[in-house]
N, CA, C, O and CB atoms as a CASP TS submission, in Angstrom:
PFRMAT TS
TARGET T0000
AUTHOR 0000-0000-0000
METHOD Language model
MODEL 1
PARENT N/A
ATOM      1  N   MET     1       6.529  -4.915   9.039  1.00  0.00           N
ATOM      2  CA  MET     1       6.275  -4.993   7.619  1.00  0.00           C
ATOM      3  C   MET     1       7.370  -4.211   6.902  1.00  0.00           C
ATOM      4  O   MET     1       7.568  -3.027   7.175  1.00  0.00           O
ATOM      5  CB  MET     1       4.857  -4.447   7.265  1.00  0.00           C
ATOM      6  N   ASN     2       8.058  -4.844   6.019  1.00  0.00           N
ATOM      7  CA  ASN     2       9.109  -4.206   5.254  1.00  0.00           C
ATOM      8  C   ASN     2       8.515  -3.672   3.963  1.00  0.00           C
ATOM      9  O   ASN     2       7.989  -4.438   3.156  1.00  0.00           O
ATOM     10  CB  ASN     2      10.268  -5.186   4.970  1.00  0.00           C
ATOM     11  N   ARG     3       8.597  -2.360   3.763  1.00  0.00           N
ATOM     12  CA  ARG     3       8.037  -1.742   2.562  1.00  0.00           C
ATOM     13  C   ARG     3       9.087  -1.518   1.484  1.00  0.00           C
ATOM     14  O   ARG     3       8.806  -0.878   0.470  1.00  0.00           O
ATOM     15  CB  ARG     3       7.383  -0.427   2.914  1.00  0.00           C
ATOM     16  N   GLU     4      10.270  -2.026   1.687  1.00  0.00           N
ATOM     17  CA  GLU     4      11.376  -1.975   0.740  1.00  0.00           C
ATOM     18  C   GLU     4      11.569  -0.580   0.155  1.00  0.00           C
ATOM     19  O   GLU     4      11.793   0.358   0.920  1.00  0.00           O
ATOM     20  CB  GLU     4      11.148  -2.970  -0.376  1.00  0.00           C
ATOM     21  N   SER     5      11.494  -0.399  -1.141  1.00  0.00           N
ATOM     22  CA  SER     5      11.816   0.881  -1.761  1.00  0.00           C
ATOM     23  C   SER     5      10.800   1.969  -1.457  1.00  0.00           C
ATOM     24  O   SER     5      11.067   3.141  -1.721  1.00  0.00           O
ATOM     25  CB  SER     5      11.929   0.709  -3.241  1.00  0.00           C
ATOM     26  N   HIS     6       9.638   1.617  -0.909  1.00  0.00           N
ATOM     27  CA  HIS     6       8.612   2.608  -0.615  1.00  0.00           C
ATOM     28  C   HIS     6       8.643   3.031   0.857  1.00  0.00           C
ATOM     29  O   HIS     6       7.673   3.583   1.374  1.00  0.00           O
ATOM     30  CB  HIS     6       7.233   2.056  -0.972  1.00  0.00           C
ATOM     31  N   SER     7       9.752   2.768   1.513  1.00  0.00           N
ATOM     32  CA  SER     7       9.876   3.053   2.934  1.00  0.00           C
ATOM     33  C   SER     7      10.230   4.517   3.184  1.00  0.00           C
ATOM     34  O   SER     7      10.924   5.151   2.389  1.00  0.00           O
ATOM     35  CB  SER     7      10.927   2.149   3.559  1.00  0.00           C
ATOM     36  N   LYS     8       9.742   5.028   4.289  1.00  0.00           N
ATOM     37  CA  LYS     8      10.105   6.373   4.725  1.00  0.00           C
ATOM     38  C   LYS     8      10.959   6.283   5.986  1.00  0.00           C
ATOM     39  O   LYS     8      10.985   7.205   6.801  1.00  0.00           O
ATOM     40  CB  LYS     8       8.837   7.236   4.978  1.00  0.00           C
ATOM     41  N   GLY     9      11.642   5.181   6.130  1.00  0.00           N
ATOM     42  CA  GLY     9      12.466   5.001   7.307  1.00  0.00           C
ATOM     43  C   GLY     9      11.672   4.490   8.496  1.00  0.00           C
ATOM     44  O   GLY     9      12.191   4.402   9.609  1.00  0.00           O
ATOM     45  N   GLN    10      10.423   4.157   8.259  1.00  0.00           N
ATOM     46  CA  GLN    10       9.572   3.641   9.326  1.00  0.00           C
ATOM     47  C   GLN    10       9.003   2.313   8.876  1.00  0.00           C
ATOM     48  O   GLN    10       8.699   2.125   7.698  1.00  0.00           O
ATOM     49  CB  GLN    10       8.436   4.643   9.688  1.00  0.00           C
ATOM     50  N   ASN    11       8.862   1.419   9.789  1.00  0.00           N
ATOM     51  CA  ASN    11       8.240   0.133   9.503  1.00  0.00           C
ATOM     52  C   ASN    11       7.077  -0.080  10.451  1.00  0.00           C
ATOM     53  O   ASN    11       7.029   0.508  11.532  1.00  0.00           O
ATOM     54  CB  ASN    11       9.262  -1.020   9.623  1.00  0.00           C
ATOM     55  N   ILE    12       6.164  -0.899  10.055  1.00  0.00           N
ATOM     56  CA  ILE    12       5.002  -1.198  10.883  1.00  0.00           C
ATOM     57  C   ILE    12       5.332  -2.446  11.694  1.00  0.00           C
ATOM     58  O   ILE    12       5.589  -3.506  11.123  1.00  0.00           O
ATOM     59  CB  ILE    12       3.702  -1.402  10.012  1.00  0.00           C
ATOM     60  N   PHE    13       5.328  -2.330  12.986  1.00  0.00           N
ATOM     61  CA  PHE    13       5.721  -3.436  13.840  1.00  0.00           C
ATOM     62  C   PHE    13       4.534  -4.110  14.523  1.00  0.00           C
ATOM     63  O   PHE    13       4.604  -5.296  14.847  1.00  0.00           O
ATOM     64  CB  PHE    13       6.690  -2.954  14.876  1.00  0.00           C
ATOM     65  N   ASP    14       3.455  -3.380  14.746  1.00  0.00           N
ATOM     66  CA  ASP    14       2.314  -3.926  15.474  1.00  0.00           C
ATOM     67  C   ASP    14       1.356  -4.585  14.484  1.00  0.00           C
ATOM     68  O   ASP    14       0.272  -4.066  14.218  1.00  0.00           O
ATOM     69  CB  ASP    14       1.590  -2.816  16.291  1.00  0.00           C
ATOM     70  N   ILE    15       1.762  -5.724  13.946  1.00  0.00           N
ATOM     71  CA  ILE    15       1.023  -6.423  12.902  1.00  0.00           C
ATOM     72  C   ILE    15      -0.357  -6.876  13.369  1.00  0.00           C
ATOM     73  O   ILE    15      -1.298  -6.890  12.575  1.00  0.00           O
ATOM     74  CB  ILE    15       1.816  -7.617  12.423  1.00  0.00           C
ATOM     75  N   LYS    16      -0.495  -7.242  14.631  1.00  0.00           N
ATOM     76  CA  LYS    16      -1.761  -7.793  15.109  1.00  0.00           C
ATOM     77  C   LYS    16      -2.920  -6.811  14.995  1.00  0.00           C
ATOM     78  O   LYS    16      -4.071  -7.239  14.905  1.00  0.00           O
ATOM     79  CB  LYS    16      -1.615  -8.229  16.540  1.00  0.00           C
ATOM     80  N   GLU    17      -2.653  -5.517  14.997  1.00  0.00           N
ATOM     81  CA  GLU    17      -3.712  -4.519  14.909  1.00  0.00           C
ATOM     82  C   GLU    17      -3.772  -3.864  13.535  1.00  0.00           C
ATOM     83  O   GLU    17      -4.477  -2.870  13.359  1.00  0.00           O
ATOM     84  CB  GLU    17      -3.515  -3.462  15.971  1.00  0.00           C
ATOM     85  N   PHE    18      -3.065  -4.389  12.584  1.00  0.00           N
ATOM     86  CA  PHE    18      -3.002  -3.798  11.248  1.00  0.00           C
ATOM     87  C   PHE    18      -4.113  -4.372  10.384  1.00  0.00           C
ATOM     88  O   PHE    18      -4.226  -5.589  10.236  1.00  0.00           O
ATOM     89  CB  PHE    18      -1.622  -4.049  10.595  1.00  0.00           C
ATOM     90  N   ASP    19      -4.934  -3.496   9.813  1.00  0.00           N
ATOM     91  CA  ASP    19      -6.065  -3.904   8.978  1.00  0.00           C
ATOM     92  C   ASP    19      -5.614  -3.904   7.510  1.00  0.00           C
ATOM     93  O   ASP    19      -5.611  -2.865   6.850  1.00  0.00           O
ATOM     94  CB  ASP    19      -7.299  -2.948   9.189  1.00  0.00           C
ATOM     95  N   TYR    20      -5.239  -5.074   7.021  1.00  0.00           N
ATOM     96  CA  TYR    20      -4.719  -5.192   5.661  1.00  0.00           C
ATOM     97  C   TYR    20      -5.744  -4.804   4.608  1.00  0.00           C
ATOM     98  O   TYR    20      -5.389  -4.176   3.610  1.00  0.00           O
ATOM     99  CB  TYR    20      -4.249  -6.599   5.411  1.00  0.00           C
ATOM    100  N   ASP    21      -6.997  -5.162   4.805  1.00  0.00           N
ATOM    101  CA  ASP    21      -8.032  -4.830   3.822  1.00  0.00           C
ATOM    102  C   ASP    21      -8.212  -3.322   3.703  1.00  0.00           C
ATOM    103  O   ASP    21      -8.324  -2.792   2.598  1.00  0.00           O
ATOM    104  CB  ASP    21      -9.365  -5.487   4.203  1.00  0.00           C
ATOM    105  N   ASN    22      -8.239  -2.641   4.822  1.00  0.00           N
ATOM    106  CA  ASN    22      -8.385  -1.187   4.818  1.00  0.00           C
ATOM    107  C   ASN    22      -7.177  -0.529   4.156  1.00  0.00           C
ATOM    108  O   ASN    22      -7.327   0.399   3.362  1.00  0.00           O
ATOM    109  CB  ASN    22      -8.562  -0.657   6.252  1.00  0.00           C
ATOM    110  N   PHE    23      -5.981  -1.013   4.485  1.00  0.00           N
ATOM    111  CA  PHE    23      -4.759  -0.476   3.893  1.00  0.00           C
ATOM    112  C   PHE    23      -4.755  -0.678   2.382  1.00  0.00           C
ATOM    113  O   PHE    23      -4.422   0.241   1.634  1.00  0.00           O
ATOM    114  CB  PHE    23      -3.526  -1.137   4.518  1.00  0.00           C
ATOM    115  N   ARG    24      -5.124  -1.875   1.932  1.00  0.00           N
ATOM    116  CA  ARG    24      -5.142  -2.195   0.508  1.00  0.00           C
ATOM    117  C   ARG    24      -6.143  -1.305  -0.246  1.00  0.00           C
ATOM    118  O   ARG    24      -5.851  -0.820  -1.339  1.00  0.00           O
ATOM    119  CB  ARG    24      -5.491  -3.679   0.303  1.00  0.00           C
ATOM    120  N   ASP    25      -7.314  -1.100   0.345  1.00  0.00           N
ATOM    121  CA  ASP    25      -8.333  -0.245  -0.282  1.00  0.00           C
ATOM    122  C   ASP    25      -7.845   1.201  -0.403  1.00  0.00           C
ATOM    123  O   ASP    25      -8.032   1.838  -1.440  1.00  0.00           O
ATOM    124  CB  ASP    25      -9.643  -0.291   0.530  1.00  0.00           C
ATOM    125  N   ALA    26      -7.228   1.708   0.646  1.00  0.00           N
ATOM    126  CA  ALA    26      -6.710   3.076   0.630  1.00  0.00           C
ATOM    127  C   ALA    26      -5.563   3.205  -0.370  1.00  0.00           C
ATOM    128  O   ALA    26      -5.463   4.209  -1.075  1.00  0.00           O
ATOM    129  CB  ALA    26      -6.240   3.492   2.037  1.00  0.00           C
ATOM    130  N   PHE    27      -4.711   2.205  -0.430  1.00  0.00           N
ATOM    131  CA  PHE    27      -3.583   2.205  -1.366  1.00  0.00           C
ATOM    132  C   PHE    27      -4.087   2.251  -2.812  1.00  0.00           C
ATOM    133  O   PHE    27      -3.568   3.003  -3.637  1.00  0.00           O
ATOM    134  CB  PHE    27      -2.696   0.956  -1.147  1.00  0.00           C
ATOM    135  N   LYS    28      -5.099   1.442  -3.105  1.00  0.00           N
ATOM    136  CA  LYS    28      -5.688   1.417  -4.437  1.00  0.00           C
ATOM    137  C   LYS    28      -6.321   2.766  -4.770  1.00  0.00           C
ATOM    138  O   LYS    28      -6.135   3.286  -5.870  1.00  0.00           O
ATOM    139  CB  LYS    28      -6.733   0.296  -4.541  1.00  0.00           C
ATOM    140  N   LEU    29      -7.055   3.323  -3.837  1.00  0.00           N
ATOM    141  CA  LEU    29      -7.710   4.610  -4.044  1.00  0.00           C
ATOM    142  C   LEU    29      -6.690   5.708  -4.336  1.00  0.00           C
ATOM    143  O   LEU    29      -6.923   6.562  -5.191  1.00  0.00           O
ATOM    144  CB  LEU    29      -8.547   4.982  -2.819  1.00  0.00           C
ATOM    145  N   PHE    30      -5.574   5.687  -3.634  1.00  0.00           N
ATOM    146  CA  PHE    30      -4.515   6.664  -3.885  1.00  0.00           C
ATOM    147  C   PHE    30      -4.044   6.609  -5.330  1.00  0.00           C
ATOM    148  O   PHE    30      -3.925   7.645  -5.984  1.00  0.00           O
ATOM    149  CB  PHE    30      -3.336   6.426  -2.943  1.00  0.00           C
ATOM    150  N   PHE    31      -3.776   5.414  -5.833  1.00  0.00           N
ATOM    151  CA  PHE    31      -3.325   5.266  -7.208  1.00  0.00           C
ATOM    152  C   PHE    31      -4.392   5.708  -8.198  1.00  0.00           C
ATOM    153  O   PHE    31      -4.074   6.305  -9.226  1.00  0.00           O
ATOM    154  CB  PHE    31      -2.931   3.826  -7.478  1.00  0.00           C
ATOM    155  N   GLU    32      -5.649   5.422  -7.900  1.00  0.00           N
ATOM    156  CA  GLU    32      -6.738   5.833  -8.780  1.00  0.00           C
ATOM    157  C   GLU    32      -6.853   7.357  -8.828  1.00  0.00           C
ATOM    158  O   GLU    32      -6.995   7.938  -9.904  1.00  0.00           O
ATOM    159  CB  GLU    32      -8.063   5.215  -8.315  1.00  0.00           C
ATOM    160  N   ILE    33      -6.794   7.991  -7.680  1.00  0.00           N
ATOM    161  CA  ILE    33      -6.888   9.459  -7.612  1.00  0.00           C
ATOM    162  C   ILE    33      -5.746  10.120  -8.360  1.00  0.00           C
ATOM    163  O   ILE    33      -5.946  11.133  -9.032  1.00  0.00           O
ATOM    164  CB  ILE    33      -6.892   9.933  -6.157  1.00  0.00           C
ATOM    165  N   GLU    34      -4.567   9.563  -8.253  1.00  0.00           N
ATOM    166  CA  GLU    34      -3.393  10.137  -8.908  1.00  0.00           C
ATOM    167  C   GLU    34      -3.284   9.784 -10.390  1.00  0.00           C
ATOM    168  O   GLU    34      -2.389  10.266 -11.084  1.00  0.00           O
ATOM    169  CB  GLU    34      -2.155   9.683  -8.200  1.00  0.00           C
ATOM    170  N   GLY    35      -4.200   8.938 -10.870  1.00  0.00           N
ATOM    171  CA  GLY    35      -4.213   8.611 -12.289  1.00  0.00           C
ATOM    172  C   GLY    35      -3.298   7.459 -12.685  1.00  0.00           C
ATOM    173  O   GLY    35      -2.887   7.367 -13.842  1.00  0.00           O
ATOM    174  N   TYR    36      -2.978   6.591 -11.752  1.00  0.00           N
ATOM    175  CA  TYR    36      -2.061   5.488 -12.029  1.00  0.00           C
ATOM    176  C   TYR    36      -2.724   4.127 -11.815  1.00  0.00           C
ATOM    177  O   TYR    36      -2.088   3.195 -11.322  1.00  0.00           O
ATOM    178  CB  TYR    36      -0.825   5.604 -11.150  1.00  0.00           C
ATOM    179  N   SER    37      -3.990   4.016 -12.182  1.00  0.00           N
ATOM    180  CA  SER    37      -4.716   2.763 -12.001  1.00  0.00           C
ATOM    181  C   SER    37      -4.043   1.598 -12.717  1.00  0.00           C
ATOM    182  O   SER    37      -3.979   0.489 -12.185  1.00  0.00           O
ATOM    183  CB  SER    37      -6.136   2.912 -12.496  1.00  0.00           C
ATOM    184  N   GLU    38      -3.543   1.851 -13.923  1.00  0.00           N
ATOM    185  CA  GLU    38      -2.896   0.778 -14.689  1.00  0.00           C
ATOM    186  C   GLU    38      -1.642   0.286 -13.976  1.00  0.00           C
ATOM    187  O   GLU    38      -1.386  -0.917 -13.931  1.00  0.00           O
ATOM    188  CB  GLU    38      -2.541   1.262 -16.109  1.00  0.00           C
ATOM    189  N   HIS    39      -0.868   1.196 -13.425  1.00  0.00           N
ATOM    190  CA  HIS    39       0.336   0.804 -12.689  1.00  0.00           C
ATOM    191  C   HIS    39      -0.044  -0.029 -11.463  1.00  0.00           C
ATOM    192  O   HIS    39       0.582  -1.050 -11.180  1.00  0.00           O
ATOM    193  CB  HIS    39       1.149   2.054 -12.262  1.00  0.00           C
ATOM    194  N   TYR    40      -1.064   0.410 -10.749  1.00  0.00           N
ATOM    195  CA  TYR    40      -1.517  -0.353  -9.592  1.00  0.00           C
ATOM    196  C   TYR    40      -1.916  -1.758  -9.982  1.00  0.00           C
ATOM    197  O   TYR    40      -1.502  -2.723  -9.338  1.00  0.00           O
ATOM    198  CB  TYR    40      -2.680   0.345  -8.917  1.00  0.00           C
ATOM    199  N   GLN    41      -2.715  -1.887 -11.029  1.00  0.00           N
ATOM    200  CA  GLN    41      -3.167  -3.206 -11.473  1.00  0.00           C
ATOM    201  C   GLN    41      -2.012  -4.111 -11.860  1.00  0.00           C
ATOM    202  O   GLN    41      -2.025  -5.311 -11.583  1.00  0.00           O
ATOM    203  CB  GLN    41      -4.112  -3.064 -12.642  1.00  0.00           C
ATOM    204  N   LYS    42      -1.004  -3.516 -12.509  1.00  0.00           N
ATOM    205  CA  LYS    42       0.152  -4.288 -12.939  1.00  0.00           C
ATOM    206  C   LYS    42       0.975  -4.767 -11.739  1.00  0.00           C
ATOM    207  O   LYS    42       1.419  -5.915 -11.700  1.00  0.00           O
ATOM    208  CB  LYS    42       1.025  -3.453 -13.880  1.00  0.00           C
ATOM    209  N   MET    43       1.171  -3.882 -10.769  1.00  0.00           N
ATOM    210  CA  MET    43       2.062  -4.181  -9.658  1.00  0.00           C
ATOM    211  C   MET    43       1.389  -4.992  -8.539  1.00  0.00           C
ATOM    212  O   MET    43       2.087  -5.635  -7.755  1.00  0.00           O
ATOM    213  CB  MET    43       2.602  -2.897  -9.093  1.00  0.00           C
ATOM    214  N   ILE    44       0.082  -4.976  -8.451  1.00  0.00           N
ATOM    215  CA  ILE    44      -0.609  -5.659  -7.354  1.00  0.00           C
ATOM    216  C   ILE    44      -0.663  -7.170  -7.559  1.00  0.00           C
ATOM    217  O   ILE    44      -0.969  -7.904  -6.619  1.00  0.00           O
ATOM    218  CB  ILE    44      -2.020  -5.112  -7.208  1.00  0.00           C
ATOM    219  N   LYS    45      -0.380  -7.634  -8.737  1.00  0.00           N
ATOM    220  CA  LYS    45      -0.454  -9.075  -9.036  1.00  0.00           C
ATOM    221  C   LYS    45       0.482  -9.898  -8.207  1.00  0.00           C
ATOM    222  O   LYS    45       0.524 -11.119  -8.352  1.00  0.00           O
ATOM    223  CB  LYS    45      -0.164  -9.322 -10.475  1.00  0.00           C
TER
END
């Protein structure tokens, strides 16, 4: 998975075991906790 500008020099290679729903939920929660819900909503489209 290429994370482009949000990369830390690491990529996720084992796609078959990657839980996209869990990742998406955690990603959204992070933005909400940090106070950037509007940015998340805009960029997730």
